Backbone as a ProteinNet text record, in pm:
[ID]
protein_1_A
[PRIMARY]
MQGYQERFRQYLMSMVAPGNESAAEAILAKGFGDEDAGEFTQEAMQKAVAELTPLLTPESVARLQKSAEGMTRKAAW
[TERTIARY]
5629.1	5554.6	5599	5646.5	5636.5	5502.3	5548.5	5427.7	5339	5367.8	5259.8	5170.2	5257.3	5159.1	5093.8	5093.1	5027.2	4894.7	4922.2	4816.5	4722.9	4796.9	4705.9	4603	4697.3	4631	4550.7	4542.9	4371.8	4307.4	4372.2	4242.2	4136.6	4218.1	4174.8	4102.2	4086.3	4077	3899.1	3923.9	3818.3	3694.7	3731.1	3639.5	3568.6	3680.5	3605.6	3505.9	3458.8	3318.1	3306.3	3222.8	3301.3	3227.3	3367.4	3375.5	3474	3507.9	3632.8	3782.1	3811.3	3918.3	4007.4	4059.2	4135.7	4190.5	4068.8	4138.1	4191.8	4091.4	4151.5	4342.9	4360.6	4480.8	4594.9	4512.2	4616	4686.2	4578.7	4604	4681	4669	4739	4897	4909.1	5060.7	5121.8	5093.4	5137.7	5183.9	5060.4	5121.1	5265.9	5238	5333.7	5446.1	5463.5	5571.4	5617.1	5604.7	5624.2	5696.4	5595	5665.4	5779.6	5830.7	5925.7	6032.6	5983.9	6118.2	6124.3	6048.4	6090.1	6015.6	5943.4	5845.2	5691.7	5675.7	5507.2	5514.4	5425.5	5417.5	5259.6	5230.6	5126.3	4985.8	5097.2	4965	4902.2	5004.1	5004.7	4864.1	4902.8	4782.7	4672.1	4645.5	4553.9	4471.7	4545.8	4519.2	4457.1	4533.5	4515.1	4380.5	4355.7	4223.4	4094.2	4119	3996.5	3989.6	4108.4	4088.3	4015.6	4043.2	3967.1	3857.5	3835	3736.9	3527	3526.2	3467.4	3401.6	3550	3556	3532.3	3508.2	3410.7	3304.8	3265.1	3116.1	3024.9	2952.2	2932.5	2932.2	2921.5	2965.7	3156.4	3157.1	3307.7	3419.6	3292.2	3367.7	3471.8	3353.7	3423.8	3534	3522.9	3637.9	3761.1	3776.8	3883.4	3947.3	3856.3	3889.8	3905.1	3877.1	3932.4	4081.4	4103.2	4259.3	4329.5	4276.1	4383.9	4400.7	4267.1	4353.3	4411.7	4419	4514.8	4647.7	4654.3	4773.4	4861.1	4776.8	4822.3	4827	4765.1	4810	4999.7	4995.1	5096	5266.7	5190.8	5330.7	5386.3	5252.6	5238.9	5408.7	5407.5	5515.6	5630.7
-524	-477.1	-624.5	-600.3	-713.3	-765.1	-906.8	-959	-927.7	-854.4	-813.7	-696.5	-625.8	-514.8	-571.3	-666	-813.2	-836.7	-876.4	-928.9	-816.8	-715.3	-595.5	-528.2	-450.1	-453.6	-597.9	-694.4	-738.8	-771	-727.9	-692.7	-559.4	-491.4	-336.4	-365.1	-412.6	-442.6	-451	-592.7	-658	-558.3	-447.9	-374.5	-261.3	-332	-176.9	-170.7	-53.8	-91.5	-96	-136.4	-182.2	-33.6	-92.3	38.8	156.3	103.1	221.6	153.8	72	-44.1	55.5	94.7	210.4	295.7	373.5	517.9	486.2	315.3	251.8	225.7	110.4	40.3	204	333.6	413	544.6	533.7	517.9	467.7	299.3	246.3	190.7	201.4	257	337.3	457	601.6	561.9	520.2	473	373.5	225.7	149.2	215.4	248.4	354.6	426.1	511.5	601.5	515.3	400.2	308	230.7	237.5	149.9	214.9	406	471.1	514.7	521.7	561.6	637.6	679.1	790.5	780.6	724.1	677.5	701.1	813.4	867.8	870.1	898.1	852.3	946.2	1025.9	1180	1077.1	1072.6	998.7	897.3	829.6	688.2	737.1	861.1	955.8	982.5	986.1	1090.8	1012.1	903.1	747.5	672.2	698.2	630.7	751.7	838.1	947.2	922.9	906.2	913.9	763.1	678.1	545.6	527.6	623.3	575.6	552.8	695.5	677.7	602.1	530	440.8	303.1	290.7	157.9	105.5	-1.7	-82.3	24.3	7.4	90.6	-14.8	-119.3	-235.7	-253	-155.7	-210.9	-81.3	65.3	130.4	122.1	88	58.5	-26.5	-133.7	-209.8	-166.3	-49.2	-30	98.8	170.8	243.5	182.9	52.7	-32.6	-79.6	-74.5	-158.2	-2.5	68.8	227.8	244.4	262.3	239.3	181.9	36.3	-45.1	-17.2	-0.4	51.6	200.7	259.7	398.5	351.8	268.7	208.7	144.3	63.7	39.4	148.9	196	333.3	405.3	391.1	504.3	443.7	262.4	184.6	276.1
-13503.5	-13334.8	-13266.3	-13134.5	-13054.6	-12999.1	-12940.4	-12907.9	-12840.9	-12762.8	-12667.4	-12697.7	-12800.3	-12850.1	-12945.1	-13067.9	-13115.1	-13041	-12926.6	-12883.7	-12818.9	-12800.2	-12708.3	-12824.9	-12930.6	-13079.9	-13104.8	-13114.5	-13116.7	-13020.2	-12881.8	-12758.6	-12798.2	-12831.5	-12873.1	-12968.8	-13111.3	-13173.3	-13217.1	-13106.9	-13121.4	-13034.5	-13002.2	-12900.6	-13015.8	-13147.6	-13228.8	-13323.2	-13353.1	-13386.3	-13553.5	-13583.5	-13785.7	-13821.8	-13922.9	-13978.1	-13948.1	-13797.3	-13783.1	-13747.1	-13831.2	-13807.6	-13806.2	-13995.3	-14040.6	-13936.1	-13856.1	-13746.3	-13645.1	-13583.6	-13442.4	-13508	-13605.9	-13603.6	-13640.2	-13699.9	-13750.7	-13565.2	-13467	-13314.5	-13255.7	-13287.3	-13210	-13296.3	-13415.3	-13459.1	-13417.8	-13409.2	-13347.6	-13203.4	-13137	-13007	-12972	-13086	-13085.7	-13120.2	-13206.2	-13257.2	-13144.9	-13132.6	-12973.1	-12859.8	-12828.3	-12741.5	-12747	-12880.8	-12983.2	-12959.6	-12949.2	-12926.7	-12790.4	-12664.2	-12584.3	-12560.4	-12591.6	-12590.2	-12583.6	-12518.4	-12495.7	-12343	-12366	-12190.4	-12149.6	-12041.9	-11914.1	-12031.3	-12100	-12117.1	-12271.6	-12350.5	-12443.3	-12429.1	-12378.4	-12364.7	-12380	-12245	-12197.3	-12326.2	-12434.1	-12541	-12672	-12635.1	-12742.5	-12725	-12549.5	-12488	-12589.8	-12505.2	-12616.2	-12704.9	-12820.9	-12951.4	-12986.5	-12888.5	-12969.8	-12920.2	-12767.1	-12744.2	-12804.6	-12881	-12987.7	-13110.3	-13121.4	-13207.1	-13173.9	-13044.8	-12992.5	-12973.7	-12911.1	-12949.4	-12870.1	-12768.7	-12676.6	-12588.6	-12579.7	-12478.8	-12439.9	-12483.7	-12527.6	-12435.6	-12453	-12377.9	-12229.2	-12123.8	-12025.1	-11956.8	-12100.3	-12112.4	-12096.6	-12221.2	-12281.2	-12166.4	-12078.9	-11950.6	-11843.5	-11777.9	-11673.8	-11718.4	-11853.7	-11866.2	-11911.2	-11915	-11939.6	-11788.5	-11676	-11554.2	-11455.2	-11519.1	-11516.5	-11556.2	-11644.8	-11715.9	-11630.6	-11538.3	-11538.7	-11370.9	-11311.9	-11180.1	-11198.4	-11281.9	-11331.7	-11385.1	-11431.7	-11461.2	-11345.9	-11232.4	-11109.6	-11019	-11042.9	-10983	-10958.8
[MASK]
+++++++++++++++++++++++++++++++++++++++++++++++++++++++++++++++++++++++++++++

């Protein structure tokens, strides 16, 4: 895992509701693996966000969506 991936993992895991850590880690591991292989697409990011959303604390959902929107804008450059 690259440094920025670890920081992003920590950021996302700070939003996960108790009891959902294993499921969230699995989603992130797949996404980071795909990214390392050059196969992480915008569609994959949207799928990961959709899978992570129900695992978050209610107050963290908007933070995740805002982060995802920022990444989508960067990818559109």
